[in-house]
C-alpha positions as CSV (number, residue, x, y, z in Angstrom):
1,X,-112.7,-23.8,33.0
2,X,-115.7,-24.3,30.7
3,X,-115.8,-26.9,27.9
4,X,-115.6,-25.0,24.6
5,X,-116.0,-28.0,22.3
6,X,-119.7,-27.4,21.6
7,X,-118.8,-23.8,20.7
8,X,-116.2,-25.0,18.2
9,X,-119.0,-26.9,16.4
10,X,-121.5,-24.1,16.4
11,X,-119.2,-21.3,15.1
12,X,-118.4,-22.9,11.7
13,X,-122.1,-23.6,11.2
14,X,-123.0,-20.0,11.9
15,X,-120.2,-18.7,9.6
16,X,-121.5,-20.9,6.8
17,X,-125.0,-19.6,7.4
18,X,-123.8,-16.0,7.2
19,X,-122.0,-16.8,3.9
20,X,-125.1,-18.3,2.4
21,X,-127.2,-15.3,3.6
22,X,-124.6,-12.9,2.2
23,X,-124.5,-14.7,-1.2
24,X,-128.2,-14.4,-1.7
25,X,-129.1,-12.1,-4.6
26,X,-132.3,-10.3,-5.2
27,X,-135.6,-12.1,-4.4
28,X,-137.2,-13.6,-7.5
29,X,-139.8,-15.9,-6.0
30,X,-138.6,-19.2,-7.4
31,X,-136.9,-22.4,-6.3
32,X,-134.3,-22.0,-9.0
33,X,-131.3,-22.6,-6.7
34,X,-132.7,-25.9,-5.5
35,X,-133.6,-27.0,-9.0
36,X,-130.2,-26.0,-10.3
37,X,-128.4,-27.8,-7.5
38,X,-130.4,-31.0,-7.9
39,X,-129.9,-30.9,-11.7
40,X,-126.2,-30.5,-11.3
41,X,-126.0,-33.2,-8.7
42,X,-128.0,-35.6,-10.7
43,X,-126.5,-35.0,-14.2
44,X,-122.9,-34.2,-13.3
45,X,-121.9,-37.9,-13.1
46,X,-123.7,-38.6,-16.4
47,X,-121.6,-35.7,-18.0
48,X,-118.5,-37.5,-16.7
49,X,-119.5,-40.8,-18.3
50,X,-120.3,-39.1,-21.6
51,X,-117.0,-37.0,-21.6
52,X,-115.4,-39.3,-24.2
53,X,-118.4,-38.7,-26.5
54,X,-118.5,-35.0,-26.0
55,X,-114.8,-34.6,-26.3
56,X,-114.7,-36.5,-29.6
57,X,-117.6,-34.7,-31.1
58,X,-116.1,-31.4,-30.1
59,X,-112.8,-32.2,-31.9
60,X,-114.8,-33.5,-34.9
61,X,-116.7,-30.2,-35.2
62,X,-113.5,-28.2,-34.8
63,X,-111.8,-30.2,-37.5
64,X,-114.7,-29.4,-39.9
65,X,-114.4,-25.6,-39.1
66,X,-110.7,-25.1,-39.5
67,X,-108.8,-24.3,-42.7
68,X,-105.6,-26.2,-41.9
69,X,-103.8,-28.8,-43.9
70,X,-104.6,-32.5,-43.6
71,X,-101.4,-33.1,-41.7
72,X,-102.3,-30.6,-39.1
73,X,-105.8,-32.1,-38.8
74,X,-104.4,-35.6,-38.3
75,X,-101.8,-34.5,-35.7
76,X,-104.4,-32.5,-33.8
77,X,-107.0,-35.2,-33.6
78,X,-105.6,-37.5,-30.9
79,X,-104.2,-34.9,-28.5
80,X,-107.4,-32.9,-29.1
81,X,-109.7,-35.7,-28.1
82,X,-107.6,-36.5,-25.0
83,X,-107.6,-32.8,-24.0
84,X,-111.3,-32.3,-24.6
85,X,-112.2,-35.5,-22.8
86,X,-110.1,-34.6,-19.8
87,X,-111.5,-31.0,-19.8
88,X,-115.1,-32.3,-19.9
89,X,-114.4,-34.7,-17.1
90,X,-113.1,-31.9,-15.0
91,X,-116.1,-29.7,-15.8
92,X,-118.5,-32.5,-14.9
93,X,-116.7,-33.0,-11.5
94,X,-117.1,-29.3,-10.9
95,X,-120.7,-29.5,-11.9
96,X,-121.4,-32.3,-9.3
97,X,-119.6,-30.4,-6.5
98,X,-121.5,-27.3,-7.4
99,X,-124.7,-29.3,-7.1
100,X,-123.7,-30.3,-3.6
101,X,-122.9,-26.7,-2.7
102,X,-126.2,-25.4,-4.1
103,X,-128.7,-27.9,-2.7
104,X,-128.3,-26.8,0.9
105,X,-128.8,-23.1,0.2
106,X,-131.6,-24.0,-2.1
107,X,-133.4,-25.8,0.7
108,X,-132.7,-22.9,3.1
109,X,-133.9,-20.3,0.6
110,X,-137.1,-22.2,-0.4
111,X,-139.4,-20.7,2.3
112,X,-138.1,-17.2,1.6
113,X,-138.7,-17.4,-2.2
114,X,-135.2,-16.1,-2.9
115,X,-132.6,-17.1,-5.3
116,X,-128.8,-17.0,-5.6
117,X,-126.6,-16.6,-8.7
118,X,-125.1,-19.8,-10.1
119,X,-121.8,-20.9,-8.6
120,X,-120.8,-22.6,-11.9
121,X,-122.5,-21.1,-14.9
122,X,-121.4,-23.4,-17.9
123,X,-124.2,-25.9,-17.4
124,X,-126.7,-23.2,-18.2
125,X,-125.1,-21.8,-21.3
126,X,-123.0,-24.6,-22.9
127,X,-124.3,-27.0,-25.6
128,X,-125.2,-30.5,-24.5
129,X,-126.1,-33.8,-26.2
130,X,-129.4,-33.8,-24.4
131,X,-131.0,-30.4,-23.7
132,X,-134.7,-30.6,-22.8
133,X,-137.1,-28.7,-20.6
134,X,-139.4,-31.0,-18.8
135,X,-142.0,-28.8,-17.1
136,X,-140.0,-26.4,-15.0
137,X,-137.0,-28.8,-14.8
138,X,-134.0,-28.4,-17.2
139,X,-132.4,-31.6,-18.3
140,X,-128.9,-31.1,-19.7
141,X,-126.7,-34.2,-20.1
142,X,-123.5,-34.5,-22.0
143,X,-122.4,-30.9,-21.7
144,X,-119.5,-29.9,-23.8
145,X,-117.5,-27.6,-21.5
146,X,-115.0,-26.7,-24.2
147,X,-117.5,-24.7,-26.3
């Protein structure tokens, strides 16, 4: 009876390659997937570290925009900061894992000049404490995932 262990290793790799090829969108001649993956991978942990800051500033802005009584504002503040901080921490973890998932397809798609849609879109459209374009690289750190 032939040994099927090497086949068991090759089949998942082939299935993953087919999924990546199937997820590729229209060709747009850019390394956007790789840049996005590296950005998410590099800045996701910084988002996690800045989550208490973004959570608190989000609650502060919300308290300025609502027309509730002072009692409601006081009662809302502490649970709101805890909720926003935890939510931002979760978003930053998802951003980091998304970066891991996008780097490999980004490397594989680089010679083909193709791109794929973002797996996790909030880093591209949410406000951030630092939001700069350095050449062709987007630097977004301290993203507020609750906005």
